[in-house]
C-alpha positions in Angstrom: 9.5 -8.9 13.8 9.4 -5.2 12.2 9.9 -2.4 14.7 7.7 0.2 14.9 8.4 3.9 14.4 9.2 6.2 17.6 6.9 8.8 15.9 3.3 8.8 17.0 0.9 11.0 14.9 -2.2 10.8 17.1 -3.2 9.0 20.1 -5.6 9.1 23.3 -4.3 10.5 26.4 -7.3 10.4 29.0 -10.2 11.9 27.4 -8.4 14.0 24.9 -7.2 13.3 21.4 -3.8 14.6 21.0 -2.3 15.2 17.4 1.1 16.0 16.3 0.7 19.1 14.2 2.0 18.1 10.8 2.0 21.8 9.5 4.8 22.5 11.8 7.1 19.7 10.8 10.0 19.6 10.6 10.8 22.9 12.4 8.7 22.1 15.5 7.0 19.3 17.3 3.8 20.8 18.3 0.9 18.7 19.6 -2.5 19.6 19.6 -5.4 18.5 22.1 -8.6 17.9 20.6 -11.7 17.6 22.5 -14.7 18.0 20.2 -15.4 16.6 16.9 -15.5 19.9 15.0 -11.8 20.1 16.3 -10.9 16.8 14.8 -12.7 17.7 11.6 -10.5 21.0 11.2 -7.4 19.3 11.8 -8.1 17.0 9.1 -9.3 19.5 6.7 -6.4 21.7 7.3 -4.1 18.9 7.0 -2.6 19.0 10.7 -3.0 15.4 10.5 -3.3 13.6 6.9 -2.8 10.1 5.5 -5.7 7.9 4.6 -5.4 5.2 7.2 -4.7 8.2 9.9 -7.7 10.2 8.6 -9.9 7.1 9.0 -8.4 6.6 12.7 -8.8 10.2 13.5 -12.6 10.1 12.4 -13.2 7.3 15.0 -11.7 9.7 17.5 -13.9 12.7 16.6 -16.9 10.3 16.6 -16.1 9.3 20.2 -15.6 12.8 21.1 -19.2 13.6 20.5 -20.3 11.7 23.8 -17.6 13.5 26.0 -19.1 15.7 28.7 -22.5 15.0 27.4 -25.2 15.7 30.2 -27.7 13.1 28.5 -27.3 10.2 26.5 -26.5 11.0 22.9 -29.1 10.0 20.5 -28.6 8.2 17.1 -29.5 11.2 14.8 -27.5 13.7 16.8 -24.6 11.0 16.5 -25.5 10.6 12.8 -25.2 14.5 12.1 -21.8 14.4 13.9 -20.4 11.6 11.7 -22.0 13.1 8.5 -20.0 16.5 9.3 -16.9 14.7 9.8 -17.4 12.8 6.7 -17.3 15.9 4.5 -13.7 16.8 5.8 -11.7 15.3 2.8 -13.6 13.5 -0.2 -11.2 11.3 -1.7 -9.8 8.8 0.8 -12.3 6.1 1.5 -11.1 5.3 5.1 -12.8 8.1 6.5 -16.5 7.1 5.7 -15.7 3.4 6.0 -14.7 4.1 9.8 -17.3 6.3 10.5 -19.9 3.9 9.0 -18.0 1.3 11.4 -18.7 3.8 14.4 -22.3 4.2 13.4 -22.8 0.4 13.5 -20.9 -0.1 16.6 -23.4 2.5 18.1 -26.6 0.7 17.0 -25.0 -2.6 18.4 -23.5 -1.7 21.6 -24.1 2.0 22.4 -27.4 2.9 21.7 -28.8 1.3 25.0 -26.4 2.7 27.5 -28.1 4.7 30.3 -25.7 7.7 30.3 -23.3 9.6 28.0 -20.3 8.7 30.2 -21.0 5.0 29.5 -21.2 5.6 25.6 -18.1 7.5 25.7 -16.1 5.0 27.3 -17.3 2.5 24.7 -16.8 4.6 21.9 -13.4 5.5 22.8 -12.4 2.1 23.5 -13.7 1.1 19.7 -11.6 4.2 18.8 -8.5 2.7 20.3 -9.1 -0.7 18.8 -9.2 1.0 15.4 -5.8 2.7 16.0 -4.4 -0.7 17.2 -5.9 -2.5 14.2 -4.3 -0.1 11.6 -0.8 -0.5 13.1 -1.1 -4.2 13.1 -2.3 -4.1 9.4 0.8 -2.1 8.6 3.3 -4.4 10.2 1.5 -7.3 8.3 1.8 -5.2 4.8 5.5 -4.6 5.4 6.3 -8.3 5.8 4.3 -9.2 2.8 5.8 -6.6 0.7 9.4 -7.2 1.7 8.8 -10.9 1.1 7.5 -10.4 -2.4 10.3 -8.1 -3.2 13.0 -10.4 -2.0 11.5 -13.0 -4.4 11.3 -10.4 -7.3 14.7 -8.7 -6.6 17.0 -11.3 -4.9 20.4 -10.7 -3.7 20.4 -7.0 -3.9 20.0 -3.9 -1.9 17.1 -1.9 -3.3 16.8 1.4 -4.6 13.3 2.6 -4.0 11.6 5.6 -5.0 8.4 6.8 -3.0 5.9 10.0 -3.3 4.2 11.8 -0.5 4.2 10.5 2.9 3.1 7.2 4.0 4.8 6.3 7.2 4.0 6.8 10.6 2.6 10.0 10.2 0.2 9.0 7.9 -1.1 5.9 9.9 -1.1 4.6 13.4 2.1 3.2 13.2 4.8 1.7 10.8 3.2 2.8 7.9 2.1 1.5 4.5 4.3 2.1 1.8 7.0 3.7 4.0 6.3 0.5 6.3 7.7 -1.7 3.5 10.7 0.8 3.3 11.3 0.7 7.1 11.3 -3.3 7.0 13.7 -3.3 4.2 16.1 -1.0 6.2 15.8 -3.1 9.4 16.6 -6.2 7.4 19.8 -4.5 5.7 17.8 -4.8 2.2 17.5 -1.2 1.6 20.4 0.9 -0.2 18.6 4.3 -0.9 15.2 5.8 -0.5 14.6 8.6 -3.0 12.2 10.7 -1.6 10.1 13.1 -4.1 9.6 16.6 -2.4 5.6 16.1 -3.6 4.7 19.7 -4.7 3.0 21.6 -3.4 2.4 20.6 0.1 5.9 19.1 0.3 4.8 16.0 2.2 7.9 14.1 1.0 10.5 16.7 1.8 8.8 17.9 5.0 7.5 14.5 6.6 9.1 11.5 4.5 12.4 12.8 4.9 11.8 14.0 8.5 10.7 10.1 9.4 13.8 8.9 7.7 16.1 11.6 9.3 14.7 10.4 12.6 15.4 6.8 12.2 18.6 6.7 10.3 17.1 5.5 7.0 19.2 6.3 4.1 17.4 8.9 1.8 17.8 11.4 -0.7 15.3 14.5 -1.4 14.5 15.0 -5.1 12.4 17.1 -7.1 9.2 15.6 -8.3 10.6 16.3 -11.9 13.7 14.5 -11.1 12.2 11.1 -10.9 11.8 10.0 -14.3 15.4 10.8 -15.2 16.5 8.6 -12.1 14.7 6.0 -13.7 16.5 6.6 -17.0 19.9 6.4 -15.4 19.2 3.0 -13.8 19.1 4.6 -10.3 15.4 3.3 -9.1 14.8 -0.6 -8.6 11.2 -0.2 -7.6 8.6 2.5 -6.9 6.3 2.2 -3.6 3.3 4.6 -3.3 0.4 4.6 -1.0 -3.4 4.7 -1.9 -6.4 6.8 -1.0 -8.9 4.7 -2.5 -8.8 1.9 -5.1 -11.5 0.8 -7.3 -12.7 -2.6 -7.9 -10.7 -2.9 -11.3 -7.5 -1.6 -9.6 -7.5 2.0 -10.8 -6.4 4.1 -7.6 -6.2 7.6 -6.5 -3.1 9.0 -4.6 -1.4 12.3 -4.0 -1.1 14.2 -7.3 2.2 13.3 -9.3 1.9 9.5 -8.9 0.1 8.9 -12.2 3.3 10.4 -13.8 5.6 8.1 -11.6 3.4 4.9 -12.8 4.0 6.0 -16.5 7.7 6.6 -16.2 8.0 3.4 -14.2 6.2 1.5 -17.0 8.3 2.8 -19.8 11.3 1.9 -17.9 10.4 -1.6 -16.9 10.3 -0.8 -13.2 8.1 -2.6 -10.8 5.3 0.1 -9.7 3.6 -1.3 -6.3 0.8 0.5 -4.3 0.5 -0.4 -0.7 -2.6 -0.3 1.1 -5.1 -1.9 3.6 -8.0 -3.7 2.5 -10.2 -1.0 3.8 -9.0 1.2 1.0 -10.5 -0.6 -1.7 -14.0 1.1 -2.7 -15.8 -2.2 -4.7 -18.9 0.2 -4.9 -16.7 2.0 -7.7 -16.3 0.1 -11.1 -13.2 2.2 -12.0 -11.2 5.2 -11.2 -13.3 7.5 -13.3 -15.6 7.7 -10.3 -13.3 8.8 -7.7 -14.0 12.3 -6.6 -10.8 14.2 -6.8 -10.2 16.8 -4.1 -9.5 20.3 -5.4 -7.7 22.2 -2.7 -7.3 26.0 -2.3 -4.7 27.8 -5.0 -3.2 29.5 -2.3 -1.3 26.5 -1.3 0.1 26.3 -4.7 0.7 30.1 -5.3 2.0 31.2 -1.7 5.0 29.6 -0.1 6.1 30.4 3.6 3.7 33.5 3.4 5.1 34.9 0.3 3.3 34.6 -3.2 5.2 33.0 -5.5 3.3 33.7 -8.9 2.0 37.1 -10.2 -0.9 38.6 -8.4 -3.1 38.1 -11.6 -2.2 34.4 -12.0 -4.9 31.6 -10.9 -3.9 28.1 -9.7 -5.2 24.7 -10.0 -4.3 22.4 -6.9 -5.4 19.1 -7.5 -5.0 17.0 -4.2 -4.7 13.9 -6.2 -4.6 11.9 -9.5 -5.7 8.7 -10.7 -3.4 5.8 -11.7 -5.0 3.2 -14.1 -4.8 -0.4 -13.1 -3.1 -1.4 -16.1 0.3 0.6 -15.2 0.5 -1.6 -11.9 2.8 -4.5 -11.2 1.2 -5.9 -8.2 -0.9 -4.6 -5.1 0.4 -5.1 -1.5 -2.1 -5.4 1.4 -2.2 -6.8 4.8 -3.6 -9.7 3.5 -1.4 -10.6 1.0 -0.1 -9.5 -2.4 -2.3 -9.3 -5.6 -0.4 -10.2 -8.8 -0.8 -11.8 -12.0 -2.4 -8.9 -13.8 -4.4 -6.1 -11.7 -8.0 -6.1 -13.1 -11.4 -6.6 -11.7 -11.3 -10.1 -11.8 -8.2 -10.5 -9.8 -9.1 -8.1 -7.2 -12.6 -9.3 -6.7 -11.3 -13.2 -6.4 -8.5 -11.7 -4.1 -11.1 -10.1 -1.5 -13.6 -13.1 -1.8 -10.9 -15.6 -0.9 -9.5 -13.4 2.0 -13.2 -12.6 3.2 -13.6 -16.5 3.1 -10.7 -16.9 5.1 -11.4 -14.5 7.5 -14.8 -16.1 8.2 -13.5 -19.6 8.4 
């Protein structure tokens, strides 16, 4: 069984939601104690916590905090307004709204009839905890499926994996998605090297993925984003694993800016390219990736580094937080419910989700 990371990005402690401030890593481990929905929203917006699965889980905590200390039972209209506000924190990852919709449904079914706000808070906090536990379990199952599939595809070898951004314990509620697969490869003695893209301009790879690897003794080397295709050309990469913020029903998906270039290079060099995601990250309402909203962040994050401007004052910047990978560049899709393979398109994904849904209902 896979061992979870020793790192915890966010957790409940009493009636407070405690968040490891990822803007301070790797220099300092600083925790924030959040007690209001607005504080959770700010932490998500400012990227003090990030990663699609963790954003979703944190949204459940923010929703629950709407009931903390309330004098009277919170009415549905008030709660819906809180959820709507949290839902605007970041637009690209589907997990955020999926979890908030789940919390609203839970309010309707279990919480609306409570006599006191304290009873409401207890139930909503319990539901938030369940969502955190569920995500950690999903990640462990993803890792098992991913490692089993890779062992069949690339047998009898220790793998050199390339990844982009951060998809580990700091982006989830434990173990990780793409980095969770890497973590399990390492535990089983199947990892030779993890190439870590620095992931400009926010440096989630250099600051966060490398931090996780250093904490746990996972062999890794940080590279500039532009180095990755050349490493592929030199035969130094066996497989590319990335996370997913939103996948349309045809398999197009959004991930951290720079992922599209990796997918193109991997296809050119005949290297397997594998996104790793929970089923929750599928957005079957979207027919293709052209309909995914791409977050555009402040150009200050691109033009200012460590408080110092690195471009002329007259220069503007374009900081897109994500790009979209077309489904034709994907080798297979790893989920907690199995691996989608044999061609990634709307039919394969729809059939997979239908079969898994039927199995869950059985």
